[in-house]
N, CA, C and O of each residue as an XYZ file, in Angstrom:
608
protein
N     115.802    129.801     58.649
C     114.413    129.617     58.347
C     114.240    128.322     57.550
O     114.974    128.051     56.600
N     113.270    127.550     57.957
C     112.963    126.297     57.252
C     111.768    126.536     56.315
O     110.979    127.461     56.506
N     111.664    125.674     55.303
C     110.564    125.660     54.376
C     109.930    124.290     54.335
O     110.631    123.279     54.292
N     108.623    124.248     54.349
C     107.862    122.982     54.252
C     107.228    122.954     52.857
O     106.432    123.824     52.503
N     107.592    121.955     52.091
C     107.099    121.871     50.685
C     106.331    120.529     50.538
O     106.869    119.460     50.825
N     105.089    120.615     50.093
C     104.317    119.391     49.976
C     105.001    118.424     48.965
O     105.562    118.844     47.953
N     104.923    117.116     49.289
C     105.528    116.092     48.373
C     104.823    116.043     47.029
O     105.475    115.864     46.001
N     103.508    116.199     47.016
C     102.740    116.263     45.800
C     101.699    117.334     45.913
O     101.527    117.919     46.983
N     100.997    117.607     44.838
C     100.027    118.699     44.855
C      98.880    118.495     45.855
O      98.365    119.470     46.402
N      98.482    117.258     46.096
C      97.371    117.025     46.987
C      97.769    116.419     48.333
O      96.934    115.984     49.126
N      99.094    116.413     48.551
C      99.638    115.686     49.719
C      99.687    116.566     50.947
O      99.866    117.781     50.866
N      99.518    115.905     52.112
C      99.733    116.586     53.405
C     101.038    116.085     53.984
O     101.292    116.333     55.162
N     101.882    115.397     53.235
C     103.247    115.032     53.635
C     104.189    116.107     53.060
O     103.925    116.651     51.988
N     105.271    116.407     53.764
C     106.091    117.505     53.411
C     107.568    117.158     53.374
O     108.035    116.340     54.165
N     108.303    117.773     52.464
C     109.752    117.799     52.513
C     110.081    119.065     53.351
O     109.489    120.122     53.134
N     111.002    118.950     54.280
C     111.468    120.067     55.100
C     112.788    120.446     54.549
O     113.698    119.622     54.469
N     112.919    121.745     54.146
C     114.115    122.252     53.471
C     114.780    123.338     54.393
O     114.115    124.120     55.072
N     116.097    123.314     54.357
C     116.837    124.388     54.979
C     117.783    124.949     53.884
O     118.720    124.276     53.454
N     117.512    126.181     53.454
C     118.265    126.799     52.337
C     118.264    125.833     51.133
O     119.327    125.500     50.609
N     117.114    125.400     50.712
C     116.892    124.569     49.528
C     117.542    123.151     49.626
O     117.622    122.430     48.631
N     117.985    122.789     50.799
C     118.559    121.424     51.002
C     117.542    120.650     51.856
O     117.148    121.111     52.928
N     117.120    119.470     51.372
C     116.200    118.609     52.113
C     116.889    118.073     53.345
O     117.947    117.447     53.279
N     116.241    118.346     54.497
C     116.820    117.832     55.748
C     115.957    116.768     56.421
O     116.430    116.052     57.304
N     114.658    116.658     55.996
C     113.726    115.710     56.564
C     112.514    115.604     55.723
O     112.250    116.462     54.881
N     111.730    114.507     55.947
C     110.455    114.338     55.350
C     109.448    114.087     56.452
O     109.607    113.166     57.253
N     108.425    114.897     56.490
C     107.352    114.800     57.458
C     106.229    114.033     56.918
O     105.600    114.496     55.967
N     105.907    112.870     57.449
C     104.794    112.009     56.960
C     103.653    112.130     57.937
O     103.737    111.675     59.078
N     102.571    112.757     57.468
C     101.402    112.947     58.288
C     100.396    111.887     57.929
O     100.107    111.684     56.750
N      99.851    111.200     58.922
C      98.872    110.164     58.733
C      97.614    110.750     58.093
O      97.158    111.816     58.507
N      97.036    110.064     57.076
C      95.852    110.588     56.418
C      94.612    110.353     57.280
O      93.604    111.036     57.101
N      94.668    109.424     58.185
C      93.460    108.987     58.951
C      93.347    109.696     60.331
O      92.252    109.914     60.850
N      94.514    110.040     60.891
C      94.484    110.593     62.239
C      95.471    111.724     62.383
O      96.297    111.941     61.497
N      95.403    112.422     63.440
C      96.396    113.512     63.711
C      97.619    112.900     64.314
O      97.789    112.870     65.533
N      98.443    112.428     63.475
C      99.687    111.685     63.846
C     100.717    111.868     62.714
O     100.353    111.928     61.539
N     101.948    111.952     63.068
C     102.987    112.067     62.047
C     104.302    111.496     62.529
O     104.477    111.242     63.721
N     105.218    111.295     61.613
C     106.567    110.838     61.954
C     107.554    111.421     60.988
O     107.210    111.849     59.886
N     108.804    111.428     61.432
C     109.899    111.910     60.632
C     111.225    111.419     61.217
O     111.276    110.997     62.372
N     112.297    111.475     60.421
C     113.628    111.137     60.889
C     114.461    112.389     60.703
O     114.426    113.034     59.655
N     115.225    112.724     61.766
C     116.174    113.839     61.617
C     117.433    113.506     62.400
O     117.357    113.091     63.557
N     118.555    113.681     61.795
C     119.849    113.437     62.469
C     119.982    111.990     62.883
O     120.624    111.707     63.895
N     119.388    111.041     62.124
C     119.517    109.658     62.464
C     118.541    109.182     63.571
O     118.560    108.009     63.945
N     117.714    110.071     64.078
C     116.732    109.688     65.118
C     115.317    109.743     64.516
O     114.947    110.645     63.765
N     114.571    108.724     64.899
C     113.105    108.705     64.521
C     112.312    109.408     65.543
O     112.487    109.219     66.747
N     111.385    110.270     65.029
C     110.490    111.058     65.895
C     109.051    110.763     65.512
O     108.753    110.487     64.350
N     108.152    110.821     66.501
C     106.737    110.631     66.291
C     105.954    111.697     66.996
O     106.198    112.021     68.159
N     105.000    112.238     66.260
C     104.080    113.246     66.845
C     102.733    112.531     66.999
O     102.207    111.932     66.061
N     102.198    112.620     68.225
C     100.966    111.885     68.523
C      99.925    112.829     69.132
O     100.243    113.788     69.834
N      98.725    112.519     68.840
C      97.592    113.229     69.544
C      97.337    112.318     70.772
O      97.011    111.138     70.642
N      97.500    112.923     71.963
C      97.364    112.136     73.216
C      95.907    112.062     73.690
O      95.453    111.043     74.210
N      95.190    113.182     73.492
C      93.784    113.217     73.961
C      92.967    114.085     73.035
O      93.346    115.216     72.731
N      91.837    113.549     72.583
C      90.921    114.305     71.740
C      90.231    115.350     72.550
O      90.126    116.492     72.104
N      89.737    115.005     73.762
C      88.960    115.891     74.568
C      89.836    117.051     75.087
O      89.361    118.186     75.121
N      91.067    116.810     75.481
C      91.837    117.849     75.964
C      92.711    118.531     74.949
O      93.369    119.522     75.266
N      92.734    118.014     73.708
C      93.500    118.624     72.619
C      94.988    118.624     72.917
O      95.657    119.649     72.784
N      95.504    117.468     73.321
C      96.944    117.440     73.660
C      97.705    116.652     72.595
O      97.196    115.675     72.047
N      98.931    117.093     72.312
C      99.798    116.473     71.367
C     101.179    116.378     71.974
O     101.523    117.154     72.865
N     101.980    115.429     71.497
C     103.338    115.301     72.030
C     104.285    114.859     70.914
O     103.900    114.226     69.931
N     105.579    115.241     71.135
C     106.645    114.908     70.277
C     107.560    113.894     71.024
O     108.038    114.192     72.118
N     107.792    112.741     70.451
C     108.617    111.697     71.106
C     109.765    111.295     70.199
O     109.628    111.238     68.977
N     110.893    111.021     70.821
C     112.047    110.356     70.203
C     112.164    109.015     70.956
O     112.732    108.974     72.047
N     111.658    107.972     70.410
C     111.554    106.658     71.080
C     110.638    106.857     72.290
O     109.510    107.325     72.138
N     111.101    106.515     73.454
C     110.295    106.640     74.667
C     110.436    108.045     75.365
O     109.759    108.339     76.351
N     111.313    108.854     74.822
C     111.583    110.181     75.433
C     110.612    111.228     74.923
O     110.475    111.422     73.715
N     109.932    111.906     75.849
C     109.101    113.054     75.546
C     109.945    114.280     75.295
O     110.687    114.700     76.182
N     109.859    114.871     74.114
C     110.628    116.044     73.772
C     109.889    117.324     73.997
O     110.425    118.272     74.571
N     108.597    117.360     73.525
C     107.717    118.546     73.667
C     106.295    118.155     73.801
O     105.906    117.068     73.374
N     105.487    119.023     74.393
C     104.095    118.771     74.624
C     103.307    119.987     74.249
O     103.773    121.108     74.449
N     102.123    119.803     73.711
C     101.312    120.939     73.367
C      99.815    120.628     73.775
O      99.320    119.506     73.667
N      99.179    121.687     74.233
C      97.737    121.526     74.598
C      96.971    122.781     74.065
O      97.378    123.932     74.223
N      95.842    122.443     73.431
C      94.971    123.524     72.968
C      94.264    124.209     74.109
O      93.922    123.578     75.109
N      94.047    125.484     73.964
C      93.327    126.269     75.038
C      91.881    125.716     75.219
O      91.399    125.552     76.340
N      91.228    125.442     74.100
C      89.921    124.744     74.150
C      89.764    124.015     72.826
O      90.594    124.157     71.928
N      88.715    123.248     72.711
C      88.455    122.390     71.578
C      88.375    123.128     70.276
O      88.738    122.578     69.236
N      87.908    124.369     70.295
C      87.645    125.148     69.065
C      88.678    126.216     68.777
O      88.578    126.895     67.755
N      89.661    126.390     69.633
C      90.649    127.480     69.422
C      91.693    127.053     68.437
O      91.869    125.871     68.142
N      92.374    128.038     67.943
C      93.587    127.872     67.098
C      94.783    128.359     67.904
O      95.580    129.157     67.411
N      94.915    127.888     69.136
C      95.943    128.300     70.063
C      96.439    127.138     70.900
O      95.642    126.414     71.498
N      97.747    126.954     70.947
C      98.360    125.876     71.730
C      99.276    126.480     72.791
O      99.922    127.504     72.569
N      99.314    125.836     73.921
C     100.395    126.074     74.922
C     101.426    125.019     74.657
O     101.124    123.826     74.632
N     102.667    125.469     74.455
C     103.779    124.543     74.156
C     104.718    124.439     75.328
O     105.098    125.459     75.902
N     105.094    123.267     75.693
C     106.093    123.023     76.766
C     107.224    122.197     76.192
O     107.010    121.084     75.711
N     108.439    122.749     76.243
C     109.588    122.013     75.904
C     110.805    122.597     76.582
O     110.949    123.815     76.683
N     111.683    121.723     77.048
C     112.927    122.117     77.716
C     112.746    123.202     78.757
O     113.453    124.210     78.757
N     111.763    122.975     79.669
C     111.458    123.912     80.727
C     111.031    125.323     80.275
O     111.107    126.293     81.029
N     110.588    125.389     79.029
C     110.085    126.618     78.428
C     108.609    126.496     78.195
O     108.130    125.422     77.833
N     107.840    127.609     78.398
C     106.448    127.604     78.083
C     106.258    128.689     77.035
O     106.683    129.828     77.225
N     105.626    128.335     75.944
C     105.348    129.220     74.824
C     103.895    129.056     74.367
O     103.189    128.135     74.779
N     103.485    129.966     73.517
C     102.141    129.908     72.934
C     102.245    130.016     71.458
O     102.893    130.923     70.935
N     101.597    129.075     70.754
C     101.484    129.090     69.301
C     100.080    129.428     68.964
O      99.176    128.672     69.318
N      99.827    130.572     68.269
C      98.446    130.910     68.000
C      98.305    131.657     66.678
O      99.240    132.282     66.177
N      97.061    131.559     66.124
C      96.739    132.263     64.893
C      96.865    133.735     65.096
O      96.429    134.251     66.125
N      97.450    134.440     64.147
C      97.660    135.872     64.319
C      96.432    136.673     63.931
O      96.212    137.775     64.433
N      95.629    136.107     63.028
C      94.372    136.807     62.636
C      93.291    135.706     62.468
O      93.587    134.551     62.162
N      92.043    136.123     62.682
C      90.978    135.119     62.749
C      90.714    134.375     61.434
O      90.437    133.176     61.463
N      90.790    135.032     60.318
C      90.482    134.359     59.052
C      91.729    133.982     58.198
O      91.590    133.568     57.047
N      92.893    134.124     58.754
C      94.067    133.801     58.014
C      94.862    132.677     58.596
O      94.655    132.327     59.758
N      95.806    132.065     57.811
C      96.491    130.893     58.210
C      97.836    131.151     58.825
O      98.572    130.190     59.049
N      98.201    132.335     59.107
C      99.504    132.727     59.697
C      99.451    132.512     61.222
O      98.495    132.906     61.890
N     100.497    131.879     61.739
C     100.603    131.631     63.181
C     101.870    132.280     63.757
O     102.899    132.388     63.091
N     101.751    132.706     65.018
C     102.891    133.284     65.652
C     103.254    132.463     66.895
O     102.385    131.879     67.543
N     104.558    132.428     67.216
C     105.052    131.748     68.417
C     105.429    132.846     69.402
O     106.184    133.760     69.073
N     104.887    132.743     70.629
C     105.086    133.757     71.661
C     105.719    133.175     72.900
O     105.399    132.054     73.296
N     106.609    133.917     73.515
C     107.162    133.551     74.784
C     107.155    134.807     75.664
O     107.724    135.841     75.313
N     106.511    134.685     76.784
C     106.365    135.802     77.730
C     105.775    137.049     77.003
O     106.270    138.165     77.157
N     104.737    136.824     76.234
C     104.022    137.829     75.463
C     104.764    138.476     74.268
O     104.203    139.330     73.581
N     106.019    138.068     74.028
C     106.771    138.577     72.920
C     106.761    137.582     71.822
O     106.984    136.392     72.047
N     106.494    138.067     70.578
C     106.479    137.161     69.432
C     107.924    136.841     69.080
O     108.752    137.734     68.901
N     108.213    135.514     68.983
C     109.624    135.118     68.678
C     109.673    134.345     67.375
O     110.767    133.935     66.987
N     108.569    134.113     66.664
C     108.609    133.427     65.379
C     107.257    133.349     64.710
O     106.236    133.716     65.292
N     107.262    132.867     63.484
C     106.010    132.677     62.690
C     106.100    131.389     61.891
O     107.180    130.899     61.559
N     104.935    130.870     61.602
C     104.737    129.813     60.615
C     103.602    130.335     59.724
O     102.507    130.648     60.192
N     103.908    130.416     58.426
C     102.933    131.017     57.527
C     102.952    130.392     56.152
O     103.971    129.849     55.726
N     101.852    130.464     55.465
C     101.819    129.953     54.078
C     102.822    130.777     53.216
O     102.994    131.980     53.413
N     103.457    130.095     52.279
C     104.342    130.817     51.373
C     103.626    131.530     50.230
O     104.212    132.360     49.534
N     102.386    131.202     50.052
C     101.567    131.806     49.037
C     100.138    131.299     49.151
O      99.819    130.442     49.975
N      99.269    131.873     48.276
C      97.916    131.412     48.291
C      97.521    131.110     46.854
O      97.877    131.902     45.982
N      96.834    130.056     46.544
C      96.606    128.904     47.442
C      97.840    128.033     47.511
O      98.851    128.321     46.870
N      97.758    126.975     48.284
C      98.847    126.081     48.399
C      99.178    125.686     49.800
O      98.697    126.318     50.741
N      99.978    124.670     49.982
C     100.338    124.183     51.308
C     101.803    124.483     51.626
O     102.243    124.196     52.739
N     102.557    125.034     50.717
C     103.945    125.355     50.981
C     103.979    126.393     52.133
O     103.153    127.305     52.180
N     104.948    126.233     53.055
C     104.930    127.076     54.228
C     106.432    127.480     54.561
O     107.398    126.801     54.214
N     106.506    128.643     55.261
C     107.764    129.132     55.753
C     107.738    128.991     57.258
O     106.766    129.409     57.888
N     108.782    128.408     57.869
C     108.870    128.165     59.301
C     109.998    129.059     59.809
O     111.174    128.705     59.726
N     109.624    130.206     60.329
C     110.604    131.175     60.772
C     110.584    131.203     62.322
O     109.906    132.030     62.931
N     111.307    130.326     62.902
C     111.398    130.183     64.336
C     112.808    130.405     64.804
O     113.725    130.395     63.984
N     113.031    130.610     66.116
C     114.405    130.902     66.573
C     115.387    129.813     66.201
O     115.089    128.625     66.326
N     116.570    130.224     65.738
C     117.566    129.269     65.289
C     118.062    128.335     66.391
O     118.465    127.205     66.115
N     118.033    128.810     67.651
C     118.457    127.939     68.752
C     117.432    126.861     69.076
O     117.726    125.948     69.847
N     116.221    126.950     68.497
C     115.208    125.918     68.740
C     115.548    124.697     67.889
O     115.739    124.833     66.680
N     115.626    123.515     68.484
C     115.991    122.306     67.712
C     114.993    122.084     66.557
O     113.795    122.344     66.676
N     115.546    121.593     65.443
C     114.741    121.346     64.244
C     113.594    120.401     64.518
O     112.521    120.653     63.971
N     113.697    119.337     65.305
C     112.554    118.485     65.578
C     111.429    119.253     66.249
O     110.264    119.019     65.928
N     111.742    120.192     67.199
C     110.721    120.983     67.835
C     110.080    121.925     66.821
O     108.863    122.108     66.837
N     110.855    122.507     65.965
C     110.286    123.376     64.880
C     109.300    122.562     64.000
O     108.214    123.023     63.648
N     109.736    121.342     63.672
C     108.841    120.449     62.853
C     107.547    120.111     63.598
O     106.472    120.064     63.001
N     107.660    119.881     64.873
C     106.473    119.613     65.726
C     105.508    120.781     65.674
O     104.303    120.587     65.514
N     106.028    121.990     65.807
C     105.126    123.172     65.792
C     104.519    123.368     64.420
O     103.351    123.745     64.319
N     105.278    123.124     63.350
C     104.720    123.168     61.988
C     103.629    122.142     61.870
O     102.554    122.440     61.351
N     103.877    120.942     62.337
C     102.887    119.889     62.241
C     101.565    120.254     62.882
O     100.501    119.970     62.331
N     101.629    120.907     64.088
C     100.424    121.307     64.755
C      99.666    122.281     63.861
O      98.443    122.181     63.763
N     100.340    123.210     63.212
C      99.694    124.170     62.319
C      99.119    123.427     61.081
O      98.020    123.742     60.624
N      99.869    122.447     60.550
C      99.369    121.694     59.377
C      98.160    120.912     59.771
O      97.279    120.757     58.925
N      98.022    120.404     60.960
C      96.815    119.741     61.392
C      95.640    120.705     61.285
O      94.596    120.364     60.729
N      95.811    121.875     61.803
C      94.723    122.872     61.785
C      94.370    123.261     60.343
O      93.194    123.407     60.010
N      95.362    123.426     59.515
C      95.112    123.772     58.081
C      94.325    122.645     57.422
O      93.381    122.886     56.670
N      94.733    121.405     57.719
C      94.008    120.269     57.072
C      92.574    120.200     57.568
O      91.662    119.925     56.789
N      92.360    120.450     58.878
C      90.979    120.467     59.352
C      90.151    121.550     58.639
O      89.027    121.309     58.198
N      90.727    122.712     58.543
C      90.004    123.823     57.864
C      89.691    123.488     56.388
O      88.611    123.789     55.879
N      90.680    122.851     55.720
C      90.458    122.512     54.335
C      89.340    121.469     54.175
O      88.592    121.494     53.198
N      89.238    120.550     55.154
C      88.223    119.492     55.096
C      86.856    120.057     55.384
O      85.852    119.485     54.960
N      86.788    121.202     56.120
C      85.499    121.809     56.462
C      84.933    122.666     55.370
O      83.769    123.060     55.446
N      85.726    122.980     54.333
C      85.250    123.850     53.270
C      84.680    123.064     52.102
O      84.234    123.655     51.119
């Protein structure tokens, strides 16, 4: 299980920890839904590909690692494609910030706040899922949390 800890009290940038050891820093752009991080000596970029279609992608250089598309503009649900797998990342309850990852209708993981209030989060996804993909999924959730915080 990974933990995402904000760099500062008002920051949307995160330290990613694995058993209290920092393994990466996720830097989220303050102006757009875009982020970058380095893991295992490789630079990764998370981009919003289309505003109208709600698509996002994870890249390592020119290589596409994972792709996500929102069901519709207003939903809190993404279809995730990576490594020939199709999954769904969606809010578990309408008014709460907890998200579940589903594959073939079975829940296989969660991304949830570690407490209220605050931005610290627990990333409890399958261990066989590569860390960069786990960070991509967390980043999608963080984008939605940031949007919700800006709307209040």
